[in-house]
VEXSEPA-676874 format. One record per atom (N, C-alpha, C): residue number from 1; atom name; z, y, x. Coordinates in nm, 3 decimals, always signed. Last residue first. Layout:
% residues N
+-----+----+---------+---------+---------+
|   k |  a |      pz |      py |      px |
+-----+----+---------+---------+---------+
| NUM | CA |       Z |       Y |       X |
...
+-----+----+---------+---------+---------+
This chain:
% residues 86
+-----+----+---------+---------+---------+
|   k |  a |      pz |      py |      px |
+-----+----+---------+---------+---------+
|  86 |  N |  -0.805 |  +0.081 |  +1.218 |
|  86 | CA |  -0.697 |  -0.010 |  +1.259 |
|  86 |  C |  -0.757 |  -0.114 |  +1.351 |
|  85 |  N |  -1.039 |  +0.209 |  +1.163 |
|  85 | CA |  -0.932 |  +0.287 |  +1.224 |
|  85 |  C |  -0.825 |  +0.195 |  +1.281 |
|  84 |  N |  -1.196 |  +0.038 |  +1.022 |
|  84 | CA |  -1.224 |  +0.051 |  +1.164 |
|  84 |  C |  -1.116 |  +0.130 |  +1.238 |
|  83 |  N |  -1.124 |  +0.079 |  +0.760 |
|  83 | CA |  -1.067 |  -0.036 |  +0.830 |
|  83 |  C |  -1.091 |  -0.029 |  +0.980 |
|  82 |  N |  -1.281 |  +0.304 |  +0.702 |
|  82 | CA |  -1.135 |  +0.313 |  +0.698 |
|  82 |  C |  -1.071 |  +0.198 |  +0.776 |
|  81 |  N |  -1.541 |  +0.197 |  +0.727 |
|  81 | CA |  -1.500 |  +0.310 |  +0.810 |
|  81 |  C |  -1.346 |  +0.322 |  +0.816 |
|  80 |  N |  -1.560 |  +0.007 |  +0.530 |
|  80 | CA |  -1.559 |  -0.039 |  +0.669 |
|  80 |  C |  -1.511 |  +0.072 |  +0.761 |
|  79 |  N |  -1.402 |  +0.003 |  +0.227 |
|  79 | CA |  -1.461 |  +0.093 |  +0.325 |
|  79 |  C |  -1.449 |  +0.040 |  +0.467 |
|  78 |  N |  -1.262 |  -0.169 |  +0.068 |
|  78 | CA |  -1.408 |  -0.164 |  +0.054 |
|  78 |  C |  -1.474 |  -0.089 |  +0.169 |
|  77 |  N |  -1.005 |  -0.355 |  +0.227 |
|  77 | CA |  -1.054 |  -0.232 |  +0.168 |
|  77 |  C |  -1.205 |  -0.238 |  +0.163 |
|  76 |  N |  -0.700 |  -0.535 |  +0.276 |
|  76 | CA |  -0.845 |  -0.531 |  +0.263 |
|  76 |  C |  -0.883 |  -0.398 |  +0.199 |
|  75 |  N |  -0.427 |  -0.663 |  +0.464 |
|  75 | CA |  -0.491 |  -0.554 |  +0.391 |
|  75 |  C |  -0.641 |  -0.571 |  +0.388 |
|  74 |  N |  -0.125 |  -0.856 |  +0.461 |
|  74 | CA |  -0.266 |  -0.839 |  +0.495 |
|  74 |  C |  -0.323 |  -0.724 |  +0.414 |
|  73 |  N |  +0.177 |  -0.957 |  +0.586 |
|  73 | CA |  +0.111 |  -0.861 |  +0.497 |
|  73 |  C |  -0.030 |  -0.838 |  +0.549 |
|  72 |  N |  +0.437 |  -1.202 |  +0.589 |
|  72 | CA |  +0.309 |  -1.152 |  +0.639 |
|  72 |  C |  +0.256 |  -1.050 |  +0.538 |
|  71 |  N |  +0.697 |  -1.179 |  +0.484 |
|  71 | CA |  +0.669 |  -1.272 |  +0.593 |
|  71 |  C |  +0.540 |  -1.232 |  +0.665 |
|  70 |  N |  +0.856 |  -0.869 |  +0.420 |
|  70 | CA |  +0.752 |  -0.965 |  +0.386 |
|  70 |  C |  +0.729 |  -1.055 |  +0.508 |
|  69 |  N |  +1.060 |  -0.671 |  +0.453 |
|  69 | CA |  +1.080 |  -0.810 |  +0.498 |
|  69 |  C |  +0.981 |  -0.912 |  +0.444 |
|  68 |  N |  +0.998 |  -0.409 |  +0.421 |
|  68 | CA |  +1.082 |  -0.472 |  +0.318 |
|  68 |  C |  +1.085 |  -0.623 |  +0.332 |
|  67 |  N |  +0.819 |  -0.373 |  +0.626 |
|  67 | CA |  +0.950 |  -0.309 |  +0.636 |
|  67 |  C |  +1.049 |  -0.372 |  +0.538 |
|  66 |  N |  +0.601 |  -0.503 |  +0.508 |
|  66 | CA |  +0.665 |  -0.560 |  +0.626 |
|  66 |  C |  +0.804 |  -0.501 |  +0.647 |
|  65 |  N |  +0.548 |  -0.321 |  +0.300 |
|  65 | CA |  +0.579 |  -0.461 |  +0.270 |
|  65 |  C |  +0.650 |  -0.528 |  +0.387 |
|  64 |  N |  +0.494 |  -0.087 |  +0.446 |
|  64 | CA |  +0.607 |  -0.091 |  +0.353 |
|  64 |  C |  +0.646 |  -0.235 |  +0.320 |
|  63 |  N |  +0.262 |  -0.158 |  +0.589 |
|  63 | CA |  +0.385 |  -0.121 |  +0.661 |
|  63 |  C |  +0.506 |  -0.135 |  +0.570 |
|  62 |  N |  +0.095 |  -0.189 |  +0.368 |
|  62 | CA |  +0.121 |  -0.302 |  +0.457 |
|  62 |  C |  +0.251 |  -0.277 |  +0.535 |
|  61 |  N |  +0.091 |  +0.071 |  +0.269 |
|  61 | CA |  +0.143 |  -0.038 |  +0.185 |
|  61 |  C |  +0.178 |  -0.159 |  +0.269 |
|  60 |  N |  -0.036 |  +0.214 |  +0.470 |
|  60 | CA |  +0.107 |  +0.235 |  +0.447 |
|  60 |  C |  +0.168 |  +0.126 |  +0.361 |
|  59 |  N |  -0.292 |  +0.228 |  +0.576 |
|  59 | CA |  -0.228 |  +0.097 |  +0.560 |
|  59 |  C |  -0.077 |  +0.109 |  +0.538 |
|  58 |  N |  -0.463 |  +0.440 |  +0.610 |
|  58 | CA |  -0.329 |  +0.449 |  +0.670 |
|  58 |  C |  -0.255 |  +0.317 |  +0.667 |
|  57 |  N |  -0.708 |  +0.395 |  +0.485 |
|  57 | CA |  -0.704 |  +0.424 |  +0.627 |
|  57 |  C |  -0.567 |  +0.427 |  +0.690 |
|  56 |  N |  -0.679 |  +0.125 |  +0.243 |
|  56 | CA |  -0.716 |  +0.258 |  +0.291 |
|  56 |  C |  -0.693 |  +0.273 |  +0.440 |
|  55 |  N |  -0.620 |  -0.105 |  +0.094 |
|  55 | CA |  -0.519 |  -0.050 |  +0.185 |
|  55 |  C |  -0.552 |  +0.089 |  +0.237 |
|  54 |  N |  -0.708 |  -0.269 |  -0.113 |
|  54 | CA |  -0.739 |  -0.126 |  -0.114 |
|  54 |  C |  -0.645 |  -0.049 |  -0.024 |
|  53 |  N |  -0.451 |  -0.479 |  -0.147 |
|  53 | CA |  -0.593 |  -0.467 |  -0.183 |
|  53 |  C |  -0.626 |  -0.321 |  -0.202 |
|  52 |  N |  -0.240 |  -0.614 |  +0.045 |
|  52 | CA |  -0.260 |  -0.477 |  +0.001 |
|  52 |  C |  -0.410 |  -0.462 |  -0.023 |
|  51 |  N |  -0.062 |  -0.907 |  +0.001 |
|  51 | CA |  -0.194 |  -0.848 |  +0.017 |
|  51 |  C |  -0.192 |  -0.706 |  -0.036 |
|  50 |  N |  +0.186 |  -1.125 |  +0.152 |
|  50 | CA |  +0.141 |  -1.017 |  +0.064 |
|  50 |  C |  +0.001 |  -0.967 |  +0.100 |
|  49 |  N |  +0.411 |  -1.377 |  +0.139 |
|  49 | CA |  +0.283 |  -1.342 |  +0.201 |
|  49 |  C |  +0.216 |  -1.245 |  +0.105 |
|  48 |  N |  +0.767 |  -1.327 |  +0.157 |
|  48 | CA |  +0.643 |  -1.349 |  +0.085 |
|  48 |  C |  +0.523 |  -1.315 |  +0.172 |
|  47 |  N |  +1.021 |  -1.269 |  +0.260 |
|  47 | CA |  +0.956 |  -1.397 |  +0.294 |
|  47 |  C |  +0.830 |  -1.428 |  +0.215 |
|  46 |  N |  +1.074 |  -1.018 |  +0.028 |
|  46 | CA |  +1.137 |  -1.102 |  +0.130 |
|  46 |  C |  +1.068 |  -1.238 |  +0.139 |
|  45 |  N |  +0.989 |  -0.849 |  -0.172 |
|  45 | CA |  +0.891 |  -0.891 |  -0.071 |
|  45 |  C |  +0.946 |  -0.991 |  +0.032 |
|  44 |  N |  +1.222 |  -0.803 |  -0.332 |
|  44 | CA |  +1.100 |  -0.858 |  -0.390 |
|  44 |  C |  +1.005 |  -0.916 |  -0.285 |
|  43 |  N |  +1.464 |  -0.686 |  -0.282 |
|  43 | CA |  +1.432 |  -0.809 |  -0.209 |
|  43 |  C |  +1.302 |  -0.874 |  -0.257 |
|  42 |  N |  +1.484 |  -0.470 |  -0.453 |
|  42 | CA |  +1.478 |  -0.444 |  -0.308 |
|  42 |  C |  +1.440 |  -0.568 |  -0.228 |
|  41 |  N |  +1.265 |  -0.516 |  -0.735 |
|  41 | CA |  +1.395 |  -0.530 |  -0.670 |
|  41 |  C |  +1.379 |  -0.511 |  -0.519 |
|  40 |  N |  +1.040 |  -0.259 |  -0.846 |
|  40 | CA |  +1.066 |  -0.394 |  -0.795 |
|  40 |  C |  +1.205 |  -0.399 |  -0.735 |
|  39 |  N |  +0.909 |  -0.021 |  -0.924 |
|  39 | CA |  +1.005 |  -0.088 |  -1.013 |
|  39 |  C |  +1.027 |  -0.235 |  -0.975 |
|  38 |  N |  +0.772 |  +0.116 |  -0.735 |
|  38 | CA |  +0.697 |  +0.013 |  -0.806 |
|  38 |  C |  +0.784 |  -0.065 |  -0.905 |
|  37 |  N |  +0.976 |  +0.276 |  -0.632 |
|  37 | CA |  +0.863 |  +0.339 |  -0.699 |
|  37 |  C |  +0.786 |  +0.239 |  -0.784 |
|  36 |  N |  +1.136 |  +0.078 |  -0.511 |
|  36 | CA |  +1.188 |  +0.156 |  -0.622 |
|  36 |  C |  +1.073 |  +0.218 |  -0.701 |
|  35 |  N |  +0.968 |  -0.011 |  -0.305 |
|  35 | CA |  +1.011 |  -0.104 |  -0.410 |
|  35 |  C |  +1.059 |  -0.027 |  -0.533 |
|  34 |  N |  +0.937 |  +0.237 |  -0.153 |
|  34 | CA |  +0.824 |  +0.159 |  -0.204 |
|  34 |  C |  +0.864 |  +0.069 |  -0.321 |
|  33 |  N |  +1.127 |  +0.377 |  -0.014 |
|  33 | CA |  +1.109 |  +0.408 |  -0.156 |
|  33 |  C |  +1.005 |  +0.323 |  -0.226 |
|  32 |  N |  +1.101 |  +0.277 |  +0.245 |
|  32 | CA |  +1.229 |  +0.263 |  +0.176 |
|  32 |  C |  +1.214 |  +0.286 |  +0.025 |
|  31 |  N |  +0.841 |  +0.358 |  +0.308 |
|  31 | CA |  +0.872 |  +0.216 |  +0.298 |
|  31 |  C |  +1.002 |  +0.192 |  +0.222 |
|  30 |  N |  +0.876 |  +0.640 |  +0.316 |
|  30 | CA |  +0.779 |  +0.578 |  +0.224 |
|  30 |  C |  +0.815 |  +0.432 |  +0.201 |
|  29 |  N |  +1.053 |  +0.659 |  +0.529 |
|  29 | CA |  +1.095 |  +0.705 |  +0.397 |
|  29 |  C |  +1.005 |  +0.644 |  +0.289 |
|  28 |  N |  +0.882 |  +0.566 |  +0.730 |
|  28 | CA |  +1.005 |  +0.493 |  +0.701 |
|  28 |  C |  +1.058 |  +0.532 |  +0.562 |
|  27 |  N |  +0.673 |  +0.754 |  +0.737 |
|  27 | CA |  +0.647 |  +0.618 |  +0.694 |
|  27 |  C |  +0.773 |  +0.542 |  +0.657 |
|  26 |  N |  +0.615 |  +1.047 |  +0.736 |
|  26 | CA |  +0.746 |  +0.985 |  +0.711 |
|  26 |  C |  +0.729 |  +0.844 |  +0.656 |
|  25 |  N |  +0.360 |  +1.140 |  +0.762 |
|  25 | CA |  +0.452 |  +1.168 |  +0.872 |
|  25 |  C |  +0.587 |  +1.102 |  +0.854 |
|  24 |  N |  +0.232 |  +1.091 |  +0.524 |
|  24 | CA |  +0.209 |  +1.000 |  +0.637 |
|  24 |  C |  +0.310 |  +1.019 |  +0.749 |
|  23 |  N |  +0.473 |  +1.167 |  +0.256 |
|  23 | CA |  +0.359 |  +1.194 |  +0.345 |
|  23 |  C |  +0.350 |  +1.097 |  +0.462 |
|  22 |  N |  +0.564 |  +1.086 |  -0.039 |
|  22 | CA |  +0.596 |  +1.033 |  +0.094 |
|  22 |  C |  +0.478 |  +1.055 |  +0.187 |
|  21 |  N |  +0.459 |  +1.203 |  -0.265 |
|  21 | CA |  +0.603 |  +1.215 |  -0.239 |
|  21 |  C |  +0.643 |  +1.170 |  -0.099 |
|  20 |  N |  +0.188 |  +1.129 |  -0.254 |
|  20 | CA |  +0.226 |  +1.270 |  -0.252 |
|  20 |  C |  +0.372 |  +1.287 |  -0.213 |
|  19 |  N |  +0.199 |  +0.855 |  -0.274 |
|  19 | CA |  +0.145 |  +0.913 |  -0.152 |
|  19 |  C |  +0.179 |  +1.061 |  -0.141 |
|  18 |  N |  +0.300 |  +0.822 |  -0.530 |
|  18 | CA |  +0.380 |  +0.772 |  -0.417 |
|  18 |  C |  +0.329 |  +0.832 |  -0.286 |
|  17 |  N |  +0.093 |  +0.938 |  -0.688 |
|  17 | CA |  +0.227 |  +0.997 |  -0.681 |
|  17 |  C |  +0.306 |  +0.949 |  -0.560 |
|  16 |  N |  -0.134 |  +0.765 |  -0.661 |
|  16 | CA |  -0.136 |  +0.903 |  -0.612 |
|  16 |  C |  +0.005 |  +0.958 |  -0.592 |
|  15 |  N |  -0.166 |  +0.514 |  -0.767 |
|  15 | CA |  -0.079 |  +0.529 |  -0.651 |
|  15 |  C |  -0.073 |  +0.670 |  -0.595 |
|  14 |  N |  -0.334 |  +0.534 |  -0.993 |
|  14 | CA |  -0.212 |  +0.453 |  -0.998 |
|  14 |  C |  -0.114 |  +0.487 |  -0.886 |
|  13 |  N |  -0.551 |  +0.689 |  -0.906 |
|  13 | CA |  -0.461 |  +0.741 |  -1.010 |
|  13 |  C |  -0.329 |  +0.664 |  -1.015 |
|  12 |  N |  -0.665 |  +0.511 |  -0.724 |
|  12 | CA |  -0.618 |  +0.643 |  -0.679 |
|  12 |  C |  -0.519 |  +0.701 |  -0.779 |
|  11 |  N |  -0.740 |  +0.304 |  -0.891 |
|  11 | CA |  -0.633 |  +0.281 |  -0.794 |
|  11 |  C |  -0.579 |  +0.413 |  -0.740 |
|  10 |  N |  -0.941 |  +0.442 |  -1.041 |
|  10 | CA |  -0.827 |  +0.378 |  -1.106 |
|  10 |  C |  -0.712 |  +0.358 |  -1.007 |
|   9 |  N |  -1.126 |  +0.522 |  -0.845 |
|   9 | CA |  -1.055 |  +0.622 |  -0.926 |
|   9 |  C |  -0.931 |  +0.564 |  -0.992 |
|   8 |  N |  -1.212 |  +0.268 |  -0.754 |
|   8 | CA |  -1.151 |  +0.364 |  -0.662 |
|   8 |  C |  -1.070 |  +0.469 |  -0.739 |
|   7 |  N |  -1.326 |  +0.166 |  -0.988 |
|   7 | CA |  -1.213 |  +0.097 |  -0.925 |
|   7 |  C |  -1.138 |  +0.193 |  -0.833 |
|   6 |  N |  -1.536 |  +0.350 |  -1.024 |
|   6 | CA |  -1.433 |  +0.335 |  -1.126 |
|   6 |  C |  -1.308 |  +0.268 |  -1.069 |
|   5 |  N |  -1.687 |  +0.305 |  -0.790 |
|   5 | CA |  -1.633 |  +0.437 |  -0.819 |
|   5 |  C |  -1.519 |  +0.430 |  -0.921 |
|   4 |  N |  -1.770 |  +0.040 |  -0.822 |
|   4 | CA |  -1.683 |  +0.077 |  -0.710 |
|   4 |  C |  -1.613 |  +0.209 |  -0.738 |
|   3 |  N |  -1.755 |  -0.054 |  -1.171 |
|   3 | CA |  -1.824 |  -0.002 |  -1.053 |
|   3 |  C |  -1.722 |  +0.031 |  -0.945 |
|   2 |  N |  -1.683 |  -0.359 |  -1.340 |
|   2 | CA |  -1.645 |  -0.223 |  -1.300 |
|   2 |  C |  -1.721 |  -0.180 |  -1.175 |
|   1 |  N |  -1.888 |  -0.534 |  -1.562 |
|   1 | CA |  -1.826 |  -0.530 |  -1.430 |
|   1 |  C |  -1.800 |  -0.383 |  -1.393 |
+-----+----+---------+---------+---------+
């Protein structure tokens, strides 16, 4: 079984680039580039129920899914402190 630390490092490495290219101050730009960055079609999220596993304190993935017309978007994270922000 993977440890929390290993899971955190793995997801950080997977999504580090998208967070660097799209700072928190430009959520709309982040949302517009979300599908392209993940190699998904622009209509991938349309009318889907989505989960951002490991949403973190900014929940930008949730915003991006909703911006890209997801029906619903939910987020979970290991950290109670990060989720308390929302």
